[in-house]
C-alpha positions in Angstrom: 18.9 -7.6 -79.6 22.4 -8.3 -80.6 23.1 -4.6 -81.4 23.6 -2.8 -78.1 24.8 0.5 -79.5 23.2 3.4 -77.6 22.3 1.4 -74.4 24.7 3.5 -72.2 22.4 6.5 -72.4 19.3 5.0 -70.9 21.3 3.2 -68.2 23.0 6.5 -67.2 19.6 8.2 -67.1 18.2 5.4 -65.0 21.1 5.6 -62.5 20.7 9.4 -62.4 17.1 9.0 -61.6 17.8 6.6 -58.7 20.5 8.8 -57.3 18.2 11.9 -57.5 15.5 10.0 -55.6 18.0 9.0 -52.9 19.3 12.6 -52.7 15.8 14.0 -52.4 14.9 11.5 -49.6 18.1 12.3 -47.7 17.4 16.0 -48.0 13.9 15.5 -46.7 15.2 13.5 -43.7 17.9 16.0 -43.0 15.4 18.8 -43.0 13.2 16.9 -40.5 16.1 16.2 -38.0 16.2 19.8 -36.5 12.4 19.5 -35.9 12.8 16.1 -34.3 15.7 17.3 -32.2 13.8 20.4 -31.2 10.8 18.3 -30.1 13.0 16.0 -28.1 14.6 18.9 -26.3 11.1 20.2 -25.5 10.0 16.8 -24.1 13.1 16.6 -22.0 12.6 20.1 -20.7 8.9 19.3 -19.9 10.0 16.2 -18.0 12.5 18.2 -16.0 9.8 20.8 -15.2 7.4 18.1 -14.0 10.1 16.7 -11.7 10.6 20.2 -10.5 6.9 20.4 -9.7 7.1 17.2 -7.7 10.1 18.5 -5.8 8.3 21.8 -5.1 5.4 19.8 -3.6 7.7 17.7 -1.4 9.4 20.9 -0.2 6.0 22.6 0.5 4.8 19.6 2.5 8.0 19.5 4.5 7.6 23.2 5.4 4.0 23.5 6.7 4.7 26.6 8.7 6.2 28.5 5.7 4.0 31.1 3.9 4.6 29.0 0.7 4.2 25.6 2.5 1.2 23.3 2.7 -0.4 23.0 6.1 -1.0 19.4 7.2 -4.3 20.2 8.8 -6.0 21.3 5.6 -6.2 20.6 1.8 -3.7 22.2 -0.4 -4.6 25.6 -1.9 -3.1 27.6 -4.8 -0.6 27.2 -6.3 -0.7 23.5 -5.1 -4.3 22.8 -6.4 -3.3 22.9 -10.0 -4.9 26.3 -10.7 -1.7 28.2 -11.3 1.2 27.7 -13.8 4.4 28.3 -11.9 6.8 29.7 -14.5 10.4 28.8 -14.9 13.1 30.8 -16.8 16.6 30.2 -17.9 19.6 31.7 -16.2 19.4 34.6 -18.7 15.8 35.3 -17.8 14.3 33.8 -20.9 11.0 32.1 -20.2 11.3 28.3 -20.6 7.9 27.1 -19.6 6.4 26.0 -16.2 4.6 23.4 -14.2 1.3 22.9 -12.5 1.2 20.8 -9.4 -1.8 19.3 -7.6 -1.6 17.9 -4.1 -4.6 16.0 -2.8 -5.5 14.5 0.5 -5.1 15.7 4.1 -2.9 14.9 7.1 0.7 14.7 7.9 1.5 11.1 6.7 0.5 10.7 3.1 -0.6 12.8 0.1 -1.0 12.3 -3.6 0.9 14.6 -6.0 0.4 15.2 -9.7 2.9 17.5 -11.5 2.6 18.6 -15.1 5.6 20.1 -17.0 4.7 22.4 -19.9 7.0 23.9 -22.6 6.8 26.7 -23.6 3.7 26.9 -21.4 0.1 25.9 -21.3 -0.9 28.5 -24.0 0.7 29.6 -27.2 1.6 28.0 -30.5 1.0 24.4 -31.5 3.7 21.9 -30.8 3.8 22.3 -27.0 5.5 19.6 -25.0 3.6 18.2 -21.9 4.9 15.6 -19.5 3.1 14.4 -16.3 4.3 12.8 -13.1 2.3 11.3 -10.3 3.5 9.9 -7.0 2.5 9.3 -3.4 4.3 11.5 -0.9 4.9 10.0 2.5 6.4 11.1 5.8 7.9 8.6 8.1 6.2 8.9 11.5 8.0 8.6 14.8 5.6 6.8 17.2 6.3 8.9 20.2 6.3 6.3 23.0 4.8 7.3 26.4 8.0 6.1 28.0 11.6 5.1 27.3 10.2 1.6 26.6 6.6 0.8 25.9 5.3 -2.8 25.5 1.9 -4.2 24.7 2.4 -7.0 27.2 4.5 -7.7 30.3 7.9 -6.3 31.1 10.8 -7.4 33.2 13.7 -5.1 34.3 16.7 -7.0 35.7 18.5 -6.4 38.9 20.7 -3.3 38.9 19.4 -2.1 35.5 18.8 1.6 34.9 16.2 3.1 32.6 16.2 6.9 32.5 13.7 9.2 30.8 14.4 12.4 32.8 16.7 14.3 30.6 14.5 15.1 27.5 11.2 16.9 27.7 11.1 18.1 24.1 8.3 15.8 23.2 6.6 16.1 26.6 7.3 14.4 29.8 7.8 10.6 29.6 7.7 7.8 32.1 10.6 5.4 32.4 8.6 2.2 31.5 5.1 1.7 30.2 3.4 -1.7 29.9 0.0 -3.2 29.2 0.8 -6.1 31.6 2.7 -6.1 34.8 6.2 -4.7 35.1 8.6 -6.7 37.3 11.5 -4.8 38.8 14.7 -6.6 39.9 16.6 -5.7 43.1 18.6 -2.5 42.8 17.0 -1.5 39.4 16.3 2.2 38.9 13.5 3.3 36.7 13.2 7.1 36.4 10.9 9.2 34.3 10.2 12.9 33.8 6.4 12.5 34.4 5.7 13.6 37.9 9.4 13.3 38.8 10.3 13.8 42.4 13.9 12.7 42.1 13.2 9.2 43.6 13.3 6.2 41.3 10.7 3.4 40.9 7.7 5.5 41.7 4.2 4.9 40.2 4.7 7.7 37.7 8.1 6.2 36.7 6.7 2.7 36.2 3.4 2.9 34.4 1.8 -0.6 34.1 -1.5 -2.3 33.5 -2.3 0.3 30.8 -5.0 0.0 28.2 -4.0 -1.9 25.0 -5.8 0.7 22.9 -3.4 3.4 24.1 -0.5 1.4 22.7 -2.4 0.7 19.4 -2.9 4.4 18.9 0.9 5.0 19.0 2.0 1.9 17.1 2.8 1.8 13.4 -0.3 1.0 11.4 -0.4 -1.7 8.8 -0.2 0.9 6.0 2.8 2.6 7.7 4.6 -0.7 8.0 4.1 -1.3 4.3 5.5 2.1 3.5 8.5 1.4 5.8 9.0 -1.9 4.1 9.0 -0.2 0.7 11.6 2.4 1.8 13.8 -0.4 3.2 13.5 -2.4 -0.1 14.5 0.7 -2.1 17.6 1.3 -0.1 18.6 -2.4 0.1 18.0 -2.8 3.9 15.1 -5.2 3.8 15.5 -8.7 5.3 13.4 -11.6 6.1 13.2 -14.4 8.7 16.1 -15.0 11.1 18.9 -12.4 10.8 22.0 -12.0 13.0 24.0 -8.8 12.8 27.5 -9.1 14.1 31.1 -8.7 13.0 30.4 -11.2 10.2 27.3 -9.5 9.0 27.3 -5.7 9.5 24.3 -3.5 9.9 24.3 -0.2 8.0 22.9 3.0 9.5 19.4 4.1 8.6 16.1 2.3 8.3 16.3 -1.5 8.8 13.2 -3.6 8.2 13.2 -7.4 8.9 10.0 -9.1 7.7 8.4 -12.4 8.4 9.7 -15.4 6.4 6.6 -15.3 4.2 6.6 -11.5 3.8 3.1 -11.4 5.2 2.1 -8.9 7.9 2.4 -10.3 11.4 -0.9 -11.0 13.3 -2.2 -13.1 16.2 -2.5 -16.2 13.9 1.0 -15.9 12.3 2.8 -19.3 12.9 5.8 -19.2 15.2 8.0 -20.4 12.4 7.1 -17.4 10.2 8.1 -14.8 12.7 11.2 -12.7 12.2 14.0 -13.2 14.8 16.7 -10.6 14.9 19.8 -10.4 17.0 22.2 -7.4 17.0 25.5 -7.9 18.9 29.2 -7.1 19.1 30.8 -5.7 15.9 27.5 -5.2 14.1 27.6 -1.4 13.3 29.0 -0.8 9.8 29.6 2.9 10.3 32.6 4.0 12.2 32.1 4.9 15.9 30.8 1.6 17.1 27.1 2.6 17.4 24.2 1.9 15.1 22.1 4.9 14.2 18.7 4.5 12.7 15.4 2.6 13.1 15.2 -1.2 13.4 11.7 -2.4 12.6 11.1 -6.2 13.1 8.0 -8.2 12.3 8.8 -10.5 15.1 11.3 -10.5 18.1 14.4 -8.4 18.5 17.4 -9.0 20.7 20.1 -6.5 21.6 23.2 -8.0 23.2 26.9 -7.8 23.8 28.2 -4.2 23.9 26.1 -3.0 21.0 25.1 0.7 21.2 21.9 1.9 19.4 20.9 5.4 18.7 17.3 5.7 17.4 14.2 3.6 17.5 13.8 -0.2 18.0 10.4 -1.5 17.2 9.5 -5.2 17.6 6.1 -6.3 16.6 6.5 -9.1 19.1 9.0 -9.3 21.9 12.1 -7.2 22.8 15.1 -8.4 24.7 18.1 -6.3 25.8 20.9 -8.1 27.6 24.7 -7.9 28.2 26.1 -4.4 28.1 23.8 -3.3 25.3 22.9 0.4 25.4 20.0 2.2 23.7 19.5 6.0 23.4 16.2 6.9 21.9 13.0 4.8 22.3 11.9 1.2 22.3 8.5 -0.4 21.6 7.3 -4.0 21.6 3.9 -5.1 20.3 3.6 -8.6 21.7 1.4 -9.7 18.8 2.2 -13.4 19.4 4.3 -13.7 22.6 2.9 -13.7 26.1 6.4 -13.9 27.6 7.4 -10.4 29.0 9.9 -8.3 27.2 13.2 -8.2 29.1 15.6 -5.3 29.8 18.6 -6.8 31.6 21.6 -4.9 30.3 24.3 -3.2 32.3 26.4 -0.9 30.2 29.8 0.2 31.4 28.6 3.8 31.4 25.1 5.2 31.3 21.7 3.7 31.5 20.6 0.6 29.6 17.9 2.6 28.0 17.8 6.4 27.8 14.8 8.2 26.4 15.6 10.8 23.7 12.9 12.2 21.5 15.2 13.8 18.9 17.5 10.8 18.7 14.5 8.4 18.3 12.7 10.6 15.8 15.7 11.1 13.5 17.5 7.8 14.1 20.5 9.6 15.3 20.3 11.9 12.3 19.8 9.2 9.6 16.0 9.2 9.2 14.8 12.1 7.0 12.2 14.2 8.5 11.1 15.7 5.2 8.4 14.2 2.9 9.6 11.7 0.3 8.3 9.8 -2.6 6.9 6.4 -1.6 9.0 3.8 -3.5 7.0 2.2 -6.3 4.5 5.0 -6.6 6.3 7.2 -9.1 4.6 7.2 -12.5 5.3 9.1 -15.8 2.8 9.9 -18.5 3.4 11.8 -21.7 0.8 14.4 -22.5 
């Protein structure tokens, strides 16, 4: 053991063996990397194709009258029933793969969409990439009110106030006011509608009252629609709860605004008074330049418009609506009176124009801020690898 002559040779051979093993391992890993990278590229491409399938479905739903669209009155047919592979090529014309898209359900409010991206296709050699996306597609419905303002309760119109629904007949003729309860008209107030218009204000056709509650319920947002609107508002950061005041200190952005109950629970006849949302929009509130708010304001409670605020779009209060000061609304207004038996009040006198002017297009689009196309319902997007 004390004689170590000749030990260098076995040590060198052992080191060479270890280094050879390391080199062989590295060469094997290096050889696999192009394959791994290629597989990753195919997966990314398949994911992009699946997203393209989802976008194709949303486009087709938004274009029901197009030859390549999906009619709202019937189930989707080829290629939107999953029976056809819609091929996709590169800019140079080289086939890349394709997608299959399946749209289920009927109607013009909600559909289910499943899109599968396939690279290089759904037939061919082994090693194909397959990615799947599923989502719920929704379309925000404008509840076309029968009048400039419609309330599921009583209504008061203050002295000298003007409500005008004569100018726009694009959604059909509309009355000036519509109420389930009685409508009280102050001295000098002028209510004019397009329905049966004779040019004289405050006629029976202009002021439609003592209407059936079921007629309002048919037009009002359903519980499912309110949940969808809430989800959209959450996604865009315009969801609020409880008592909210929009003014110069707290500005209101254009688009969809949803103010929920304190608890976040849907409003009903048994909702405690303290749980109701209470919203006030006044001077200096609009965030966008121009001095007017454009969009939809949905409130699970009461809504008050005051000061000199100008609103272009739809205001929808599940309970009571109040409009005072010099506030001006162009579009449509609805109040559900779920809890309150006190009449809604329109007592605003703008410097120019009517307190409330019916406009179908402004109400439907929120002055151009509410998309009329189909969109993915927030929270419904799902991915699954094939």
